[in-house]
C-alpha positions in Angstrom: -0.2 0.1 -0.2 2.7 2.8 0.8 4.9 1.9 -2.9 3.6 3.9 -5.3 2.2 1.6 -8.3 0.9 -0.9 -6.1 -3.2 -1.6 -7.2 -4.4 -3.0 -3.5 -6.8 -0.9 -2.0 -7.5 -0.2 2.1 -10.9 -0.8 2.4 -10.6 1.2 6.3 -9.1 4.0 4.5 -11.5 3.6 1.4 -14.2 4.0 4.0 -13.1 7.0 5.4 -12.2 8.6 2.0 -15.8 8.1 0.7 -17.4 9.4 4.4 -15.8 12.8 3.7 -18.0 12.6 0.5 -21.2 12.3 2.5 -22.2 15.8 1.6 -21.4 15.7 -1.9 -23.6 12.2 -1.8 -26.9 13.6 0.0 -26.3 17.0 -2.1 -26.6 14.5 -5.5 -29.1 12.4 -4.1 -31.3 15.2 -3.5 -30.5 16.6 -6.9 -31.6 13.2 -7.9 -35.3 13.3 -6.1 -36.1 16.6 -7.1 -35.1 15.9 -10.8 -37.2 12.4 -10.5 -39.6 14.6 -8.7 -40.7 17.5 -11.9 -40.0 14.5 -14.6 -42.1 11.7 -13.6 -44.8 13.3 -11.4 -48.2 12.0 -11.5 -50.9 14.5 -11.5 -52.4 15.7 -8.2 -55.7 13.7 -7.8 -57.9 12.3 -4.4 -59.5 9.6 -4.3 -63.0 8.5 -2.4 -63.4 5.8 0.0 -66.7 4.3 1.2 -66.9 0.7 3.7 -70.1 -0.7 3.9 -70.7 -3.8 6.1 -73.2 -6.4 6.4 -73.9 -9.0 8.6 -75.0 -12.7 7.6 -76.7 -14.8 9.8 -75.8 -18.4 9.2 -78.6 -21.1 7.7 -77.5 -24.4 10.0 -78.7 -27.7 8.1 -80.5 -29.4 11.4 -80.2 -33.5 10.9 -81.8 -36.9 13.0 -80.9 -37.6 15.9 -77.7 -39.5 15.7 -78.8 -43.3 15.2 -75.8 -45.1 15.7 -75.2 -45.6 12.2 -71.4 -44.4 11.0 -72.5 -43.2 8.1 -75.7 -41.7 9.0 -73.4 -39.4 11.6 -70.8 -38.9 9.2 -73.3 -37.2 6.9 -74.8 -35.7 9.4 -71.2 -33.9 10.9 -70.6 -33.2 7.2 -74.1 -31.0 6.8 -73.4 -29.0 9.5 -70.6 -28.0 8.6 -70.6 -26.4 5.3 -73.5 -24.1 6.4 -71.2 -22.8 9.6 -68.3 -21.9 6.9 -69.7 -20.9 4.4 -68.8 -16.6 5.4 -66.0 -17.8 2.4 -68.4 -18.9 -0.1 -70.6 -15.1 0.7 -67.9 -13.1 -0.1 -66.8 -15.1 -2.9 -70.2 -14.2 -4.4 -70.7 -10.9 -3.4 -67.5 -9.8 -5.5 -68.3 -12.2 -8.6 -68.6 -10.6 -11.9 -72.4 -12.3 -11.5 -72.5 -9.7 -8.4 -71.2 -6.7 -10.3 -73.5 -7.2 -13.1 -76.6 -7.8 -10.6 -75.9 -4.0 -8.6 -75.2 -2.7 -12.0 -78.4 -3.4 -13.7 -80.7 -3.1 -10.4 -79.3 0.2 -9.6 -78.5 1.5 -13.4 -74.9 2.2 -12.6 -73.4 4.1 -15.9 -69.8 1.0 -15.6 -69.4 -2.4 -17.4 -68.5 -5.3 -15.0 -64.7 -5.1 -15.5 -64.9 -1.1 -14.0 -66.8 -1.9 -11.3 -64.5 -4.7 -10.4 -61.3 -2.2 -10.5 -63.6 0.2 -7.9 -65.0 -2.6 -5.9 -63.3 -4.8 -2.9 -64.8 -7.2 -0.5 -62.9 -8.9 2.6 -64.4 -10.8 5.9 -64.4 -8.7 8.5 -65.0 -11.2 11.4 -65.5 -14.8 10.6 -67.2 -16.0 13.7 -69.7 -13.1 13.4 -70.1 -13.1 10.0 -69.5 -10.1 8.9 -68.1 -8.8 5.7 -67.5 -5.0 4.2 -67.6 -4.2 0.8 -64.8 -1.0 0.4 -65.2 0.9 -3.0 -63.2 3.7 -4.2 -63.2 5.8 -6.4 -62.0 9.2 -7.9 -65.6 10.9 -7.8 -67.0 11.2 -4.8 -70.7 10.9 -6.1 -69.8 7.6 -8.1 -68.1 6.2 -4.5 -71.5 7.4 -2.7 -73.9 6.1 -5.5 -71.5 2.8 -5.7 -71.9 2.5 -1.9 -76.0 2.7 -1.8 -76.2 0.4 -4.6 -74.7 -2.2 -2.8 -76.1 -1.3 0.7 -79.4 -1.8 -0.7 -79.9 -4.4 -3.7 -76.6 -7.2 -2.3 -78.9 -8.5 0.7 -81.4 -9.2 -2.1 -78.9 -10.4 -4.7 -76.7 -12.3 -2.1 -80.2 -14.0 -0.3 -81.2 -15.5 -4.0 -77.4 -16.9 -4.5 -76.7 -18.1 -1.9 -79.7 -19.4 -0.4 -79.3 -17.6 3.0 -81.5 -15.5 5.2 -81.3 -11.9 4.4 -78.3 -9.9 5.2 -78.6 -7.1 7.3 -76.7 -4.1 6.5 -74.5 -2.8 10.4 -73.0 0.1 8.3 -74.2 1.9 4.8 -70.1 3.7 5.6 -68.9 7.5 5.7 -66.9 9.0 2.8 -63.4 9.8 3.0 -61.0 11.1 1.6 -57.3 10.8 0.8 -54.9 13.1 -1.6 -52.2 12.5 -3.6 -49.8 14.8 -4.1 -48.7 13.5 -7.0 -45.2 12.6 -6.0 -43.9 8.8 -7.0 -41.7 8.5 -4.1 -40.6 5.4 -5.3 -39.4 7.3 -8.3 -37.8 9.6 -6.5 -36.0 7.2 -4.0 -34.8 5.3 -6.9 -33.5 8.6 -8.8 -31.8 9.2 -5.2 -29.9 5.5 -4.1 -29.1 5.3 -8.0 -27.4 8.6 -7.6 -25.1 7.7 -4.3 -24.2 4.0 -6.2 -23.2 5.7 -9.8 -21.1 8.6 -7.4 -19.9 5.7 -5.0 -18.4 4.3 -8.0 -17.1 7.0 -9.8 -15.2 7.7 -5.9 -14.4 4.2 -5.3 -12.0 4.4 -9.0 -10.8 7.7 -8.5 -9.2 6.5 -4.8 -7.8 3.6 -6.7 -6.1 5.5 -9.4 -4.7 7.7 -6.6 -3.5 5.5 -4.6 -1.9 3.5 -7.4 -0.1 7.1 -8.4 0.4 8.5 -4.9 -1.8 11.5 -4.8 -3.6 9.8 -1.6 -2.9 11.9 1.3 -0.1 11.3 3.2 -0.8 10.1 7.2 2.2 10.1 9.9 1.2 6.3 9.5 3.1 5.8 6.8 6.2 8.0 7.0 8.3 4.4 8.7 8.1 2.7 5.1 8.5 5.7 3.1 11.7 6.5 4.9 14.4 4.5 4.0 17.0 5.4 6.8 15.4 5.2 10.5 15.2 8.9 10.9 13.5 11.0 14.0 9.8 12.2 14.0 8.2 15.0 15.5 4.7 15.3 15.9 3.0 19.6 16.0 0.1 19.0 17.6 -0.6 23.2 17.3 2.1 25.2 16.4 2.3 27.1 20.1 2.7 23.4 21.4 6.2 23.8 24.1 6.7 20.6 24.5 6.7 19.6 20.7 9.2 22.5 19.9 11.0 21.6 22.7 11.3 17.9 21.3 11.8 19.0 18.2 15.2 21.5 19.6 16.4 18.6 21.6 16.8 16.6 18.2 18.4 19.2 16.1 20.8 19.6 19.3 21.1 16.0 18.8 22.0 15.8 15.5 23.9 18.8 14.7 26.6 18.1 18.0 29.9 17.5 16.5 29.6 19.3 12.8 31.1 22.3 13.5 31.3 24.8 15.7 28.6 26.7 14.4 25.6 24.2 12.4 23.6 25.7 10.3 20.1 23.5 9.6 17.8 24.1 7.0 13.9 24.0 7.5 12.1 22.8 4.3 9.3 21.0 3.3 7.9 18.8 0.8 5.2 21.2 -0.1 4.4 25.3 0.9 3.2 25.8 4.2 3.2 28.9 6.2 3.0 27.5 9.4 6.5 26.2 9.0 7.5 30.1 9.1 5.8 30.2 12.6 7.7 27.2 14.4 11.0 28.3 12.3 10.5 32.0 14.3 9.4 30.2 17.3 12.3 27.4 17.4 14.9 30.5 17.0 13.3 31.8 19.7 13.7 28.2 21.9 17.4 28.0 21.3 17.9 31.6 22.2 16.7 31.0 25.2 19.7 27.7 25.5 22.0 31.2 25.6 23.1 30.3 22.3 23.4 33.3 19.4 21.1 32.2 17.0 20.5 33.4 13.6 17.6 33.0 11.7 17.4 33.7 7.7 14.5 33.9 5.3 15.8 32.3 2.2 12.4 31.6 0.5 12.8 34.3 -2.2 10.1 33.5 -4.2 7.5 33.9 -1.4 9.3 35.3 1.6 7.0 35.6 4.7 9.1 35.7 8.1 9.1 39.3 8.2 5.4 38.8 9.2 5.6 36.5 12.2 8.7 39.6 13.0 6.1 42.0 13.2 7.6 44.4 9.9 7.4 44.9 7.0 9.5 44.1 3.6 13.4 45.5 4.0 16.7 44.7 2.7 18.0 41.7 3.1 19.4 38.3 2.1 18.7 39.2 -1.7 20.6 42.8 -1.0 23.8 40.8 0.4 24.0 38.4 -2.4 24.0 40.9 -5.1 26.0 43.2 -3.3 24.3 46.0 -2.4 25.4 46.1 1.1 27.1 44.2 3.6 25.0 41.5 5.6 26.0 42.6 9.5 24.4 45.7 7.9 21.6 44.1 7.1 20.7 41.7 10.7 18.3 42.8 12.4 17.8 41.8 16.2 14.0 40.3 17.3 12.9 40.5 21.8 11.2 38.0 22.7 10.6 38.0 26.5 13.9 37.9 27.6 15.6 36.3 25.2 17.0 37.8 21.5 18.0 36.7 18.7 19.1 37.7 15.2 17.2 37.9 11.5 17.7 38.7 8.2 14.9 38.7 5.6 14.9 37.9 2.8 14.6 41.0 0.9 12.1 43.4 -1.1 13.2 42.7 -4.4 14.2 38.7 -4.8 14.2 39.3 -8.9 15.7 36.1 -9.9 15.3 33.9 -6.8 17.0 30.8 -8.9 19.6 32.9 -9.8 20.5 34.5 -6.7 20.1 32.0 -4.2 22.9 29.4 -5.9 25.0 27.7 -3.1 28.1 29.3 -4.7 26.9 33.0 -3.3 25.1 31.8 -0.5 28.2 29.3 1.1 30.3 32.6 1.5 27.5 34.7 3.6 27.0 31.9 5.7 30.8 31.0 6.2 31.1 35.0 7.6 27.7 34.5 9.1 29.4 31.8 11.3 32.1 33.4 12.6 29.3 35.7 14.7 26.8 33.4 15.8 26.7 29.8 17.4 23.7 28.5 15.3 22.0 29.0 12.0 18.4 28.7 10.8 18.0 28.9 6.8 13.9 29.3 6.5 14.4 27.2 2.4 12.0 26.7 0.0 9.8 23.8 -0.3 12.2 20.9 -2.0 10.5 20.2 -5.8 8.8 23.6 -6.3 11.9 25.1 -7.1 15.8 23.7 -7.9 17.5 25.3 -5.8 16.7 24.3 -2.4 18.1 20.5 -2.6 21.6 21.6 -3.6 21.9 24.2 -0.9 20.4 21.2 1.4 23.1 19.6 0.5 25.9 22.3 1.4 24.5 22.7 5.1 25.1 20.4 7.7 21.7 19.0 7.8 17.8 20.0 6.9 14.5 19.5 8.6 11.3 18.5 6.4 8.1 19.7 7.2 4.7 18.0 6.4 1.4 18.5 6.8 -0.8 15.5 7.6 -3.4 14.9 4.9 -2.1 17.4 2.6 1.0 16.7 1.5 0.4 12.6 -0.9 2.8 10.1 -0.9 4.0 11.1 -4.5 4.8 15.0 -3.4 7.0 13.4 -0.4 8.8 10.3 -2.4 9.7 13.4 -4.3 11.3 15.3 -1.7 13.1 12.8 -0.3 14.0 11.0 -3.7 15.6 14.9 -4.2 17.2 15.5 -1.2 18.3 11.5 -1.5 19.8 12.3 -4.9 21.3 15.8 -3.7 23.0 13.7 -1.2 21.8 15.8 1.9 21.5 15.1 5.2 18.0 14.9 6.6 18.3 15.3 11.2 14.3 14.5 11.2 11.1 15.5 10.1 8.3 17.5 11.6 4.4 16.3 10.9 2.3 18.7 11.7 -1.1 17.1 12.4 -4.7 18.6 11.0 -5.9 20.9 14.1 -7.6 24.3 14.0 -4.8 26.1 14.6 -2.5 24.3 11.1 -5.6 25.2 9.3 -4.7 26.9 5.5 -5.5 30.5 5.6 -7.0 32.4 3.1 
């Protein structure tokens, strides 16, 4: 999974990736349901219903007392059972085509047998009490009432004649009720919504698989050990103001730079541009100054200088002017005082021009050698590796570098490109600093 070109998919990561797309799924489902409503909606209508209830008194068949003959006793039991269990016969006859035709003829209804059969349904209500009901549904209020009245008037007589039962009684002539339909096909809307979600699910899954193969998936801190070829310390930054994280990075750099030179030069770079790197660089210089070291912080990010913002000053002459030999570098260094400690700061300058030409290591190293005589530590804020061609050669020329990256923002491809260029340049990487995705690390607008 951690090597580029692998096609296996981590299902748990895929699930978390799809959960992040949940608002997109819901929005697409809403749009699809709305489109289905507009395209396939039916005209609004009202259905009227009336239910007429009947009671049939069963006609028992009485036989002679049992004579002891097995054949006569069985016949007597069958006769009684057949009469008592005939409610199914009544409901069947009440909904039969013969009954429908009889009601049409007697009431003079303007319907055919098939049309009336679609509007009328018969169901048993109480088997023990021999009660059943006739339900009439129609979109016409007058037709519904007329059919219900016809059944209440004529069904008892017709049913009695057809089944030879006692004349049924009308328990309830029915009450008219109405049901309004909005015209929306709920089934169609749901089908369209689920179809939209399914299509997006397939598309995002394919996109994730393609990005996984190309290394465009956001990098997680757990994957660093598999991507880093050499064992290097990793410092996690929960917030930019976290003193413990800053002290841990400071201790790591002191151990890594010990024995390098009397004034180590440490580069601060990254796999991708991130404004919080400059904030940490400024605070890191102050942290080293607390130990009594003479610290110089240099803003060598000539393409996008922003350390002067952390210093609370405007753009002013700086490194680019020293590289052009317009001014002595000692005259361009400023003093920054934070609480009870202070450190020196060399801004990038206000006119970088051809920054890549200025940052040639042959121009920069003489200036650094001169500044090393006046300081105990130099922190060099550099541009991201890979975005500019001049960063990797500078990292090779100095004592070591810290590589910053932001979890879930930097992709695997960007990180592998960064460490690949540094490895090719034979640069010494002291450690890695991972900015965790918390509120203080949100991208500035």
